[in-house]
Structures are given as C-alpha cells and as structure tokens.
C-alpha positions, 0 to 999 in steps of 0.5 A: 499499499502507498501512504502519504505523510502530512506533518512531522510529528514524532509519532507520524515519523515513527509510524511512516518508518515502521510501515515502510520497514514492514516491507508491505507498504511505501511511503508515496509523499511527504508534506511537512518540515525540512526537519521531518524529510531529513529524519526520513532520509537517515532511516534510508527512506525515499522522500518525495516532498510536496508543499501543498497537502491538496497535491498530495491528496489528489494523487490517486495512488495514495491509498492511506494518510498519516496525519502528523501536523502541528496541533494547529493544522491537524484538525484541518488535515484530519478533515481533509484526509477524511473527505478525500475517502483514504484510509486515516491514521492520525496522531494523538491527540486529534485536537484539544476538544472532542468536537473535532473527534466527533466530525471526524467520526461522522465523516468516517461514517459517510465515507466508510474508510478506516480511521484509527488513532496512533495509541500504542500503549494499550498494545503493549504485551505487558499491559495486555497481560495485566489486563487479562490478569485483572479481568480474570479475577474481578471485580477490580477494586482500585487501579493506580497509575504513576507517571514520572517523566524527566521532562514533561509527563503531558502531551503537546505541552510546548505548543503555545495556546494549545492545552496539554493532553493527558496520556494513559486514558486507553490503558485504564479504560483497558483495565477498568472499562469505561470512565464515569466520573473524573475529579482533577487536582493541580496547584492552580486552575489549569492543568500545566506540564510543569506542575504535578497533576493528581487524578482520581475517578470511578469506572462505570462497572465498579472500582476506582482509580488514581493517576499521578503525573509528575514532571522533572523528575530525575528518574523516569518511571511508569508504574500500574497496580491493580488491587484485586479482592485477594491480590495485587498486580503491579506493573513497573516500567523502571526506565519509563515508557516503553523500556523494560517492564516487570509484572509482579503478582501471586500465583494460585498457591499464594507465592510470589510471581514475577514476569518480565518484558525486554524493552519494546518497540511499539510501532510494529505492533501499531503496523499489525493493528492497522493491517488487522483492521483494514482486513476486517473492513475489507471483509465487512465490505465484501459481505454486503448483506447486514445479516450476514455481517451480524452473523459473522461478527457474533461467530467471531465474538464467540470463538474469541470468548471461547478462547480466553475467559478475559476481556475481548480486547485483550486477545489481539491488537485489533481492538483499536478504533476511533472510539479510543480517540473520542473517549481520550478527548472527552476525558481530557476535557473532563479532567480540565473542567474538574481542575478549573472548576474544583469539582467532580466531572460526570460523564454520560455515555448514552445508548446509541441503538435504533430504539433509542434513537427513535425514543429520543426523536419521538420526545423532541417531536412530542414536545413540539406538537405540545407547544403547537397545540398550546399556541393554537389553544391561545390563538383560538381565543381570537381565531375560533376555528384553530381550536379544531387543528389541535385535534390533527396535531394530536393524531399526527403524533399518535400516528408517529408512535404506530410507526414503531410497530408497523416498521419491523426493527432491523436484526441485531447481533450482540456484538453490534449492540455492544458496539452501539452502546460504546459509540454513544456519549 
C-alpha cells in the first residue's frame, strides 16, 4: 500500500518508518518541514517532498494518509484526509477538544474508510497481560497509575495556546472499562506540564482509579497497580515507557510470581493493528448483506470468548478504534474542567441504538406538538377555528407512535449492540 505523511510529528515519523520497514507499504509523498524529511532520509526512506497537501490528496495512487501536523493544523488535515476518502491514521491527540473527534467520526461514517488513532500504549504485551489477569479475577477495586518523566509527563505541552493532553486513558479503560467520573487536583486552576497533577475517579462497572503525573523527575518511571479482592498486580516500567517491564503478582498457590519483558518497540504492533483492522474492513465490505455481517461478528465474538475468559480486547491488537480517541479527548476535557471548577466531572455515555434514537426523536417531536397545541389553544381565543386544528396535531403524533410497530426493527447481533452502546456519548 502506498501512503502519504502529512506533518513531522515524531509519532507520525515513527509510524511511517514502521510501515516502510514492514516491507508491505511504501511512502508515496511527504508534506511537512525539512526536519521531518531529514529524519526520513537518515532511515534510508526515499522522500518525495510535496508542499501542498491538496496535491498529495489528489494523487490517486495514495491509499492511506498519516495525519501528523502541528496541533493547530492537525484538525484541518484530518478533515481533508477523511473527505478525500482515504484510510487515515491520526496522531494523538487529534485536537484539544472532542468536537474534532466527533466530526471525524461522522465523516468516517459517511466515507466508510478506516480511521485509527496512533495509541500504542494499550498494545504493549505487558499491559495486555496485566488486563488479562485483572479481568480473570474481578472485581477490580482500585487501579493506580504513576507517570514520572524527566521532562514533561503530558502531551503537546510545548505548543503555545494549546492545552496539554493526558496520556494513559486508553490503558485505564482497557483495565477498568469506561470511566464514569473524574476528579482532578492541581496547584492552579489550569492543567500545566510543569506542575504535578493528580486524578481520581470511578469506573462505570465498579472500582476506582488514581493517576498522578510528575514532570522534571530525575528518574523516569511508569507504574501500574491493580488492587483486586485477593491479590495485587503491579507492572513497573523502571526506565519509563517503552523500556523494560516487570509484572509482580501471586500465583495460584499464593507464592510471589514475576514476569518480565524487554524494551519494546510499539510501532510494529500498530502496523499489525492497522493491517488487521484493514483486513476486517475489507471483509465487511465484501459481505454486503447486513444480516450476514451480524452473524459473522457474532461468530467471531463467540470464538474469541471461548479462547479466553478475559476481556475481548486482550486477545488481539485489532481492538484499536477511533472510539478510543473520542474517549481520550472527552476524558481530557473532563479532567481540565474538574481542575478549573474544583469539582467532579461526570461523563454520561448514552445508548446509541435504533430504539434509543427513535425514543429521543419522538420525545422532541412530542414536545414540539404540545407547544404547538398550546399556541393554537391561545390563538383560538381570537380565531375560533384554530381550536379544531389541535385534534389533527395530536392525531399526527399518535400516528408517528404507530410507526414503531408498523416498521419491523432490524436484526442486530450482540456484538453490534455492544458496539452501539460504546459509540454513544
């Protein structure tokens, strides 16, 4: 596959390098600063520099685009890449507020092209192992995350006028599920990269979490601890991410047990996740009938659950989706609001199903008809015949309610229902 790179963000450069080194993809064009082009040349990657991204997107040979521009340019680049109907990989964070992620999700739904964020942390084999052990021995009581960095522990901290983003939301969601409430504590009323930041909150399905971010620490370190009912799991990156990792726990006999991993390169795993998602997308397109797709997903889910008692996302790196980016930006926004207002931020994830959408629409229509009837009742004081128009208005509302029984609902597999619930909010 031939792809293009827009921008010189380090994550975008590393992803481009991993794609080329896989031997299955080729860099067709690069649009960015000379610094990024120099990095690519040092890695022996042929670079065709193009000044205008419109010229890049006009090339019919470009099948995929990596959006890696500056924080100010990234939302516009993401929008144009999606409108050009290419596969898109976007550097995290896509923007400092979730509105850009919502817009990207709607564009992706229209174009039906693959859209993935560059979020490699939850693909680490040690983190997947930690999540597997935690899910096998639920309930989870507490998840602790500590990130100590030699420079800054937050993302996009050096961009003027851009609010820093918080890393690790995808890891917390992988272990504990969706987050329902966030409380943030900082020295001031804004999240800054220089000052320590403490977060706490609770998961939707039970359990709490605590996360701390500390910059300018002499020894970088990343620690994840999961407190279960009868055990404690602790994963430590003693040299920071993505260095060597050590997982300590107790085995079935209660004796201390330790597992270790060497330093890990996250980008080949992201390439595998991209190719797996791309293969799944092509299979779905080939199976045009919706009922066939539902049965295929249901069978795949049943096979995956039979393989392991743990959560489905720990089985394969293909679980990465744009929904992870949406949730990360929503949680960033919630944490910043909590620090600013000195109170907890609650997140509500609505159920995005056909039935829920129908009920919401009927609620809006019903309210509108009731207000219209009230207006007609008032005007009938001067124009008497308007009072008779109230009956047709209520008749129209009742007719709309009958549509729910007249039109049969579409069949939906359990996997699709779960996807719909996660897509709300």
